[in-house]
N, C-alpha and C positions, 0 to 999 in steps of 0.2 A: 504494500500500500504506500502511496506517495501523494503529496499535495501538488506535485508538478504535473500538469496535464500532459505534457509531451513525454515525460518519463513514463507516466502511467500508460499512455498510448503505445509506447515502445514495448512495454512488458505484456500488454494485452495482445498486441500483434504477434509477439514472439510465441506466446502460448497457442494462439490460433494456428500459426504455421507449424509448430512442433507437435501439437496434440490433436489438431483438427477439432478444436473446441469451437462452439458457436459464439459468434460475436455478441449477440444480444444478451446471452447469459452472463458472459464475462463483464460486459459493460454494466449491467444491472448490479452485479456483485460489487464492482468497483465504486459505483456511485452510491450504493447503499452503505458503504463503509464510512461515508462522511468525510473522507480525507480530501476530496476535491470539492470546492465550494464556488458559488457565484458563477460568473461567466466562464470560468475554467471548466465547468461541467459540460457546457456546450462545446467548447473547444476540444476537450478530450473525446467526446462522442463523434464530433465531426472528423477528427483526425483518424480514428479507427475505421469508421465506415468509409470515409473518403479514400483512404489508402486502399482499402479492399475493393472499392468500386473502380478505382482508376489504376489498379495495379499493372494491368497490361500496358497502358500508356506510359506510366512511370518507368517501367522497365525498358520500354522502347527509347525513352529519353536517356536513361542511364546508359544504354548501349551506345548512344551517339557521343556521349561526353566522357565516358570512362574507357580506359584502355583494357580493362578487364570486363568481360561480358557479365551480365547479371547472374547467370547460372553458375559462374565460377567464384562469385564473391561470398565471403563469410556471411552467414545469416544476419548477424548483428549489423554488419556494415550495410547490407542490402536494405534492411528495415530502416536504418537511419537515413539512407539516401532517399528512400521512398517517402518518409515523413518530411524531410526537408524540401524535396522537389514538389510534393503535393502542396505544401504551404506557398511555395514560390509561384506556382503556375495556376493554382485553383482557389486560393484563399485571398481575396482582395483586401480583406480587413486586417490581415497580418502583414506588417511591413517586411519587405525582403530582408532587411538587416536583422530583424528579430528571428525570422525563419532560419537564416544562415547561422547567426551567432548562437541561438539556443540549441540548434542541432549539433553544432561543433562542440559546444559545451557538454552536451550529453555524450558525444563521441569520446571526449577526454576521459569520461568515467567508464563508459561501457566497452569501448574498443580503441584505447589510446593510440595504438600504433597506426590506426587508420584515420586519425583525426585530420591530418594534413590533406590526405587524399579526399576525404569527404568534403572538406572546406573547398578544395579546388573544383570538384565536380559541381557543387552547389553554385559557386560563383560563376562558373562557366555557363551553367544552365540559365542563370539570370541574364548574363551578358549576351548570350546567343539565343535567347528564347525565340526571336523572330526567324532564326535560321534552322529551327527544328524541322527535319524532313520526315515525310511519311511515304510509304509505298505509293506508286502511281495508281490512282483509283480506277483508271481505265484499263490498265494492263493487269493489275492484280487487285480486284475489288475486295476479295476476302482479306488479304493481308492489310489493306488500307483500313477497312472498317475495324478489324481486330485491334490494330495499333491505335487508331484515332479515337475509338470509343471503348477501348478496354474490354473486349469480349474474346472468349476462346475462338480460335479460327474455325474449328469444326462446327461450332454453334452458328457462327456467321454464315457458313456455307449452307447449313440447314435452313436458315431464315431466307437466304436468297432463293433457294430452290422452292420454298413454300410461297414466298411473297413477291419475288422479283427484287431487283436491286434498289429501287427507290424506297419501297416500303421497308425493306430490310435495313436500309440506312436510318430511316426514321425510328424503327424499333431499337436498333443498336444504340442510337443516341438517347432515347428515353430510358433504356435499361441501364445506362451508366449514371442516371440521376436518382435522387431519393424518391421513394414511392410516396404517394399521397396517403394521408391518414383518414380513414373512413370509420365511422361508428354506426352501430345499429341501435335504433330506438327500442327500448323495452316496452312494447305496446301493451303489456300487461299492467304497466304502471303509469304511462304517460304517452301523449301523442307526439308525433315528430315536431310539429310546430311549437308545442309547449316545451319540449326539450330544447329546441333551438333558442327559445326565449330564456329558459332557465340557464343554459350555458353562457348566454350573453352576459348575464349578471355575474358570472364567475370569470369573465374576461376572455371567453373563448368564442370566436366568431366561426360560424358554420354556414354551409350552403347545402340546400337539398341536392342529393345525388341525382344523376340524370335518369337512371333506370330502376334502381331498387327503391320501392316505395317507403321503406322505413330507414333509409340510409341518409346520413349527413356527412358531408366532406368537411374536414377541419381545415381552416385557413391558418397557415403559418405552422410553426413548430412549437407545440405546447405539450405539456405532460398531462394528457387526458386522464390517465389512470390515477393521478394525484388529486382529482377533483372530488368534491363532496357528492356531485351527481353520480359519478362512477361508483363511489363507495356505497351509495344508497341504492344502487342497482337500477338506475334509470337508463343506462345504456351499457353496451359492451363494444369493444374494438373489433371490427371485422370488415374486411375488404368488400366492396360492392359485388364483385364477381362471386365471392363465396356466399354472400347473402342470396344472390340470384339462384344459385344451385339448390338451396333449400326451398326457395319459392317455386322453382320448377317441379319439385317433387309434389307440391301442393297438398300437404297433409291436412286433414280435416279433423275437427273435434270428434272425440270418442273413437278414433281409429287406433289400430295397433300398428306401430311403426318400428322398423329395425334400422338403426344406423350402424353398419357393420364395422366401419373403421372410424370411430367417432371422435377420438381425441384430436385437438384439445376441447372440442365441444361447441364451436361456433354454430355449425349447422344444426347440431342436436338441439341446442337451446332455442334456435330460431324456429325449428319445427314445433317446439313446445308452444312458442308464442302464437304461431299460425293456428295451432290447435286450441288456443285459448286456455292452455294448461289443462285440457281435458283429454282423456284417453291414456294410452301408454306408449312410451318410447323406450325401447331397449337400446342402450348405447353400449356397443361392444368395442373392446380394444384388447390387444395382447398383453399390455403392461399395466398392472394394477396402479402404478404410480401415475400413469396418464389418466386413468379413470378418476383418480382423486381430483385432477384438474377440472374435469367435467362436473363433478359433484360440487366443488367449490364455486364454480361459475353459476351453476343452477341455484345454489343456496343464495348467492348474492342477488340474483335476479328474481328470487321468489318463486322458482319453478319447482313443482313437486311431482310432475308426471314422468320423470326420467328414472329408469332402472338401469344401473350400470352392471355389466357382466364382463368378466375376463374370458376372452375367447380368441381362437385362431380363425382369422377371416377365411382361410381356405377350408376349414372344417367347423363351421358354426353349429352344425347339428350335434357335435360332441357336447356343447354347453347348453344348447336350446332344445335338444330332442326333436320331436316332430312338430314343434310349434311353427306356425306360419303367420304372415303379416299382410296387411292391406297394402303397405308401401315399404320398399326397402331402398335405402340409400347406400351406395358404395362409393365413398370418396377415397379412391384407391391410393395406397402408397405409390409415389411416383418420383420422377427425376426433379420435380420442382422448377423446371425451366421457365415457368411463367412467373415465378416470384423471386428471381435472382437479384432484383434490385432491393428486395427486403433482406435477403440473406446473401450478400455479395461474396462472402468467403466461399460459399458453396460452388459458385461457377468455376472456380479454379480446381475443385476436387472432382468434377464430373468429367466424363469422357463420351466420345461419340457412340460407344457401344452400350451405354447405360439405358437408353430408351428401349431397345430390343430386349435387353436382359431383364429389365423391370416388367416388361409386358408379359413375360411368362407368369409372374406372380399375379399380375392384374387379371389375366385370363382365368387363373385358378380361382381367385376370389369372386369374380363375376359369375363364373359357372356355379360355384357353391351357393351364391346368393340367390340364383334362379330358383333353387329348391325351396327357398323360404318364402316365396311370393305366392299368395293365394290366387285362385282363378280370377281373372279380370283385374288383378292387382298391378301395381306400378313398380318398376325397377329403374332407379336413376343411377347412371354411372357417371362419375365426375373425376377429373384430375386437375391439378394446377400445372400441367405441362403443356408446352406448345408443340410437342413432337407428335406427328401423325401415328408413329408406331405405338404410342401409348393411348391413343384416342380412337380415331376412326378405324384403324386396323384391328384394335381389340374388339370394338363393337361388331365389325364385319365378321370376325372369327366367331364371336358369340352367336350371332344370328345364324351362321351356317350350322352350328351345333344345336341350336334351340329354335326349331321352326315354330314353336308355340308362342314365341315373342315377336312383336312387331315394333318398329320405330314410330313414335308419335312426333309429329312436327311441332317443335316448340314455337315456331313463328306463328303457326295457326292458333295454338292454344293460348299464347301470350302475345297478342298483337302489339302491345306497348313496347315490347322488347324485341320486335321482329327484326330490327336491323342488327341484332347481335347473333342472328341465327343463319346458318349456312343453307344452301339449297337442299341439302339432305335432311334438314330439320334439326341439326345439332347446334347447341350453344357454343360459340367460339368468341371469346373475349380476347382482345389484343391491347396491350398497354398503350401503344402509340395511336390507336384508333379510338379507344373508348375510355381511356383514363383510369383503367382498373387493372387488376392482375391478369396475366395470361391464364385462361381457364377454358375447360371443355366440359360439356355435359350432354348426355344422350338419355332421352326418356323412352323406356321400353315398356310395353304393356303385354301382360300375359293373356292370351286369348282364351285359354281354357284351364 
């Protein structure tokens, strides 16, 4: 623990790179310690997330101004260079002199033999910032977008194949920026308009979201979870796309619902709201610790209709027997390619083979879920991935094996959200188009 935000950012990044720890958990732990106060809390958070988001671009710049390529540098030296260059190139409110001097001061403590080298690279970066070169976008668009907008090259290639060059550029740009903060009104306790007014008295400005009827988008960077309204259960934090997935399941009061991969519980608790807290929702997850997160959220929101069960999503009958449900939600474990701006460390851990590998498990869970759906019931399959292999391909495979299920066109069922729906009837949200997380959902009805 340290009260120096740059030193704290260094140690947090070092742990992320060494242990593959998640940034949000380490940041919360550091801030909860109380060692960093005032504006330094914001600087610390910005440095950690900023370096992770822009890591590819930072390493590209280091490669231009360092005689040693980034992959050959000691980890401590590389982290210090990333921290310093991020402040120089991306933080307007930090004077260059402070960015250089504070980084070099840290280097004298953390990697003293490299302090002179770090000082030279940082000063050269500032002096020659206008001469930073990138690959030719015409000859090598993948390399250009990867370096310019800090995305893995294989992912850029996938986006270009899916969307074309122009849209892939817009998506890469958006994915290197912070994600919007969206909250969901707890309609069991308050209306969206009343919540908007209540939050305004707490100094939080919000705007109604474009597509989700109970969503508010928060203006600026504020700690929503620290508000009295959050503690009193008037809202929870949930992206608009995730809210829409629960809406598309359209659960009704007094129904039996199964959420097969429920943690951390955003969609589960929204289903309870849509059901007016009447009926039964079975929330399943493999890990009991994650089930407690659902229970805690439900308690804060005043929801009593959720039953948590520890189960394996590929074998739900082992825990639930021959029990069946009116509606089943499968929010499948996935690559998370649609939420990498929220978890930027993750994009550097993923590989091009992940979507196909993960699709095996997704197919198994979806197939097992089919057996839990009553006749004429609804099965909703969702992921927060942009990869076709985890989405359309999984649904196509499922339908080939389960002729008793048919696709329901979400655009027809939900005309207000029709421009989020593909020609095949699937929900496809894109951050650069719709201002929400990358998301997919398919609604399937059992015919008998």
